[in-house]
C-alpha positions in Angstrom: 128.1 108.4 119.2 128.6 105.0 120.8 131.0 102.5 119.2 129.4 99.8 117.1 130.2 96.1 117.6 132.3 94.6 114.8 131.1 91.1 115.3 127.7 89.4 115.8 126.5 88.7 119.3 126.1 85.3 120.9 123.0 84.7 118.8 124.8 85.5 115.6 123.1 88.9 115.1 124.7 92.2 114.5 122.7 95.4 115.1 124.5 98.2 113.2 123.8 101.6 111.5 122.0 101.2 108.2 124.0 101.9 105.0 122.8 102.9 101.6 123.5 99.3 100.4 120.8 98.1 102.8 118.0 99.7 100.8 116.9 96.6 98.9 116.7 94.5 102.1 114.9 97.2 103.9 112.5 97.5 101.0 111.7 93.7 101.2 111.1 94.0 105.0 108.9 97.1 104.8 106.8 95.4 102.0 106.4 92.5 104.4 105.3 94.9 107.1 102.9 96.8 104.9 101.5 93.7 103.2 101.9 95.2 99.8 104.5 95.8 97.2 106.0 99.3 97.3 107.7 100.8 94.2 111.3 99.6 94.7 113.1 102.4 92.9 111.4 105.3 94.8 111.5 103.4 98.1 115.3 102.8 97.7 115.9 106.4 96.8 113.9 107.6 99.9 115.7 105.1 102.1 119.1 106.1 101.0 118.2 109.7 101.7 117.0 108.8 105.3 120.3 106.9 106.0 122.3 110.0 104.9 120.1 112.5 106.9 121.3 113.4 110.4 117.7 113.7 111.6 117.2 110.0 111.3 118.6 107.0 113.2 118.5 104.0 110.8 119.4 100.6 112.1 119.5 97.2 110.6 120.1 93.7 112.2 121.9 91.1 110.2 122.3 87.4 110.7 124.8 85.5 108.6 125.2 88.6 106.4 121.5 88.9 105.6 119.4 91.9 106.9 116.7 90.5 109.1 115.5 93.7 110.8 115.2 97.4 110.0 114.3 100.3 112.4 114.1 103.9 111.3 113.7 106.7 113.9 113.2 110.4 113.2 114.6 112.8 115.8 112.9 116.2 115.8 112.1 119.2 118.0 108.4 119.8 118.8 107.0 123.0 120.2 105.3 121.2 123.1 108.4 119.3 124.3 111.5 120.8 126.0 113.9 118.4 124.3 113.8 116.5 121.0 111.5 113.5 120.4 112.4 110.3 118.8 109.7 108.8 116.6 109.9 105.3 115.2 108.7 105.6 111.6 109.4 102.0 110.5 110.3 98.9 112.5 110.1 95.4 111.1 111.8 92.1 112.0 111.6 89.3 109.5 108.7 87.0 110.3 111.1 84.0 110.8 113.2 86.0 113.3 110.3 87.2 115.5 109.9 86.1 119.1 113.6 85.7 119.8 114.3 89.1 121.4 115.8 90.7 118.3 113.1 93.4 118.2 113.6 94.3 121.8 117.4 94.5 121.2 117.0 96.8 118.3 114.5 98.9 120.3 117.0 99.1 123.1 119.8 100.3 120.7 117.4 102.9 119.3 116.5 104.2 122.8 120.2 104.4 123.7 121.0 106.4 120.5 117.9 108.7 121.1 119.1 109.4 124.7 122.6 110.3 123.3 120.8 112.8 121.1 119.1 114.3 124.1 115.6 113.0 123.4 113.0 113.1 126.2 110.8 110.4 124.8 110.4 107.8 122.0 107.1 107.3 120.3 105.5 105.1 117.6 102.3 105.2 115.6 101.0 101.7 114.9 98.0 100.6 112.8 95.1 99.5 114.9 95.1 96.0 113.4 98.7 95.3 114.5 97.7 93.9 117.9 100.8 91.9 118.3 103.0 94.9 117.7 101.0 96.9 120.3 101.7 94.1 122.8 105.3 94.1 121.9 105.6 97.9 122.4 103.7 97.8 125.7 105.9 94.9 126.9 108.9 97.3 126.4 107.3 99.9 128.6 105.5 102.1 126.0 101.9 103.3 126.8 99.0 104.0 124.4 98.7 107.7 125.3 97.5 109.2 122.0 95.1 108.7 119.1 96.8 108.9 115.7 94.5 110.2 112.9 95.4 110.3 109.2 93.9 111.4 105.9 95.4 110.8 102.4 96.0 113.8 100.3 96.9 111.8 97.2 94.5 111.4 94.4 96.5 108.6 92.8 97.7 106.6 95.8 101.2 107.9 96.0 104.5 106.0 96.4 106.2 106.9 93.2 
């Protein structure tokens, strides 16, 4: 895997692999993204498991020691693709940091790491109401090629 920078870039931002200790910051960012409070204990447990799992590429961006972005990618084989596929499962940049190129930089690092893993494509599912996010992804060269359908199987709402 590629070497990681040890110091922030010219904008004072360091993009690095996520660590188990980033779980609380990632929780706050994902709650911001989802617009709701997620159970912190179960979220942190799941996040720490993702960070430790080789099937996931988990990145954070920090400025002045504070985590201001989180990006989690699952790498998996699918029967209809010759090579693995990278799927962005969560990607959020702190609202105060948006529009400065940080998201594009994190996306670029994720793509580079996915290429190193032999992935043939990167994909993301995004809620219909996240119009700005769709524009962001399309601006990076992604295309809206699929329809994503979901159905809850939980009777109690989940996330415990």
